[in-house]
C-alpha positions as CSV (number, residue, x, y, z in Angstrom):
1,M,-56.9,-9.7,16.5
2,E,-53.7,-9.9,19.0
3,N,-52.6,-13.3,17.3
4,L,-52.4,-11.4,13.9
5,Y,-50.0,-8.6,15.5
6,E,-48.0,-11.4,17.0
7,I,-48.0,-13.4,13.9
8,T,-46.9,-10.6,11.8
9,G,-44.2,-9.3,14.5
10,N,-42.8,-12.7,14.5
11,L,-42.7,-13.0,10.9
12,L,-41.3,-9.6,10.9
13,A,-38.5,-10.4,13.1
14,A,-37.6,-13.7,11.3
15,F,-37.3,-11.6,8.1
16,V,-34.9,-9.1,10.1
17,V,-33.0,-12.0,11.3
18,G,-32.6,-13.7,8.1
19,L,-31.8,-10.3,6.2
20,L,-28.7,-9.9,8.7
21,A,-27.6,-13.5,8.4
22,Y,-27.4,-12.8,4.6
23,L,-25.9,-9.5,4.6
24,T,-23.4,-9.6,7.4
25,P,-20.7,-11.6,5.7
26,K,-21.0,-9.6,2.4
27,V,-20.6,-6.4,4.3
28,K,-17.6,-8.0,6.3
29,A,-16.0,-9.3,2.9
30,W,-16.4,-5.7,1.4
31,M,-15.1,-4.1,4.6
32,Q,-12.0,-6.5,4.5
33,A,-11.3,-6.3,0.7
34,H,-11.4,-2.2,0.9
35,T,-9.7,-2.1,4.1
36,D,-6.8,-4.4,2.6
37,A,-6.7,-2.2,-0.5
38,A,-6.1,1.0,1.8
39,T,-3.7,-0.6,3.9
40,Q,-1.6,-1.8,1.0
41,E,-1.7,1.7,-0.2
42,N,-0.6,3.0,2.8
43,I,2.2,0.6,2.7
44,R,3.2,1.3,-0.6
45,K,3.4,5.3,0.0
46,L,5.8,4.4,3.1
47,V,8.0,2.0,1.0
48,Q,8.3,4.9,-1.7
49,S,9.0,7.5,0.8
50,F,11.9,5.5,2.8
51,A,13.3,4.6,-0.5
52,R,13.8,7.9,-1.5
53,A,15.0,8.9,1.9
54,A,17.4,6.0,1.8
55,E,18.8,7.3,-1.9
56,Q,19.1,10.7,-0.7
57,L,21.3,9.6,2.7
58,Y,23.0,6.7,1.3
59,H,23.3,7.3,-2.4
60,D,27.2,7.8,-2.4
61,Q,28.1,5.8,0.5
62,D,26.4,2.5,-0.6
63,P,27.0,1.3,-4.0
64,D,25.6,-2.4,-3.8
65,G,22.5,-0.9,-1.9
66,Q,22.3,-2.8,1.2
67,K,22.3,0.1,3.6
68,R,19.5,1.7,1.9
69,Q,17.4,-1.7,2.0
70,Q,18.1,-2.0,5.5
71,F,17.1,1.5,6.3
72,V,14.0,1.0,4.4
73,Q,13.1,-2.1,6.1
74,E,13.9,-0.6,9.7
75,Q,11.7,2.5,8.8
76,L,8.8,0.3,8.0
77,R,9.2,-1.7,11.0
78,A,9.3,1.3,13.0
79,M,6.0,1.9,11.6
80,G,4.5,-1.4,12.5
81,V,4.7,-2.7,9.1
82,V,5.7,-6.5,8.8
83,V,8.4,-6.8,6.3
84,T,7.5,-10.0,4.4
85,E,8.3,-11.1,0.6
86,A,5.7,-8.7,-0.4
87,V,6.8,-5.7,0.8
88,I,10.2,-6.7,0.0
89,N,9.1,-6.7,-3.6
90,M,7.4,-3.3,-3.0
91,I,10.8,-1.9,-2.3
92,E,12.4,-3.4,-5.3
93,G,9.9,-1.8,-7.2
94,A,10.5,1.9,-5.5
95,V,14.0,1.2,-6.3
96,W,13.5,0.5,-9.8
97,E,11.3,3.7,-10.1
98,I,13.9,5.8,-8.6
99,N,16.5,4.2,-11.2
100,M,14.5,4.9,-14.0
101,E,13.9,8.7,-12.7
102,N,17.6,9.4,-12.4
103,K,18.2,7.5,-15.9
104,K,15.7,9.8,-17.3
105,A,17.1,12.9,-15.5
106,L,20.6,11.7,-16.5
107,V,19.5,11.7,-20.4
108,Q,17.9,15.0,-20.0
109,T,20.8,16.7,-18.3
110,K,22.9,15.1,-21.3
111,E,20.8,16.3,-23.7
112,T,20.8,19.8,-22.5
113,V,24.4,20.1,-22.2
114,S,24.9,19.2,-25.6
115,R,22.5,21.4,-27.1
116,C,24.2,24.1,-24.9
117,A,27.6,22.9,-26.1
118,G,26.7,22.7,-29.6
């Protein structure tokens, strides 16, 4: 009877070890995928915030956008973000969004002014 318990215990231990060996890489991959997505989303939010701040601070003083670009990169580095080509592309995307919003606001303002004047 003791041999039966010992064999059952060994089989159960082998099953648990096998299950852990199978699940550990899958859990690790899942965690990395979700952590990376969360990290990227946080970086994207930082980029948008810093790009808007740069637009607010340097809009009139920086016609070519160099100061604004430098400001955003410095702020990201201060937050511990490594400024890679992908991050620079995020910055350009944020600038594009700001420019589109500004153009839309300008068009709406012109329409409002023309309705009031006409």
